[in-house]
C-alpha angles and dihedrals in degrees: 000000000000127000129206121187120193096224091189089060096041112102098187098252087146096214088133092053090050095048099038107022093164090062106029130043135170118234105202117329101311113017116096121206119192143165106246091199101049118186115261090239087068094056097109093047092046093050091050090049092049091049092048094052105116092210097038093237097148125087119188114202119194090203088236132078097305141050138183122227119207116267096009098089089200132102114244123194124225096012114148134168129002120332 
């Protein structure tokens, strides 16, 4: 699983860091740090974090034919990069 966070869109609400602390962390009040290649065991936490992002800044890519964008709850084919 690969993660992409649009850091220009991210507003530092830290919902992701709260829901998936092994993958996301806040550095200071506004800077987000994250593991772009999160372990598969973190999938459920990462998907919850992506869905909870108020500005939909997190994209979760399955590295296959499908990916899930934050807040959409639907699988989209051929999506790559930041929306």
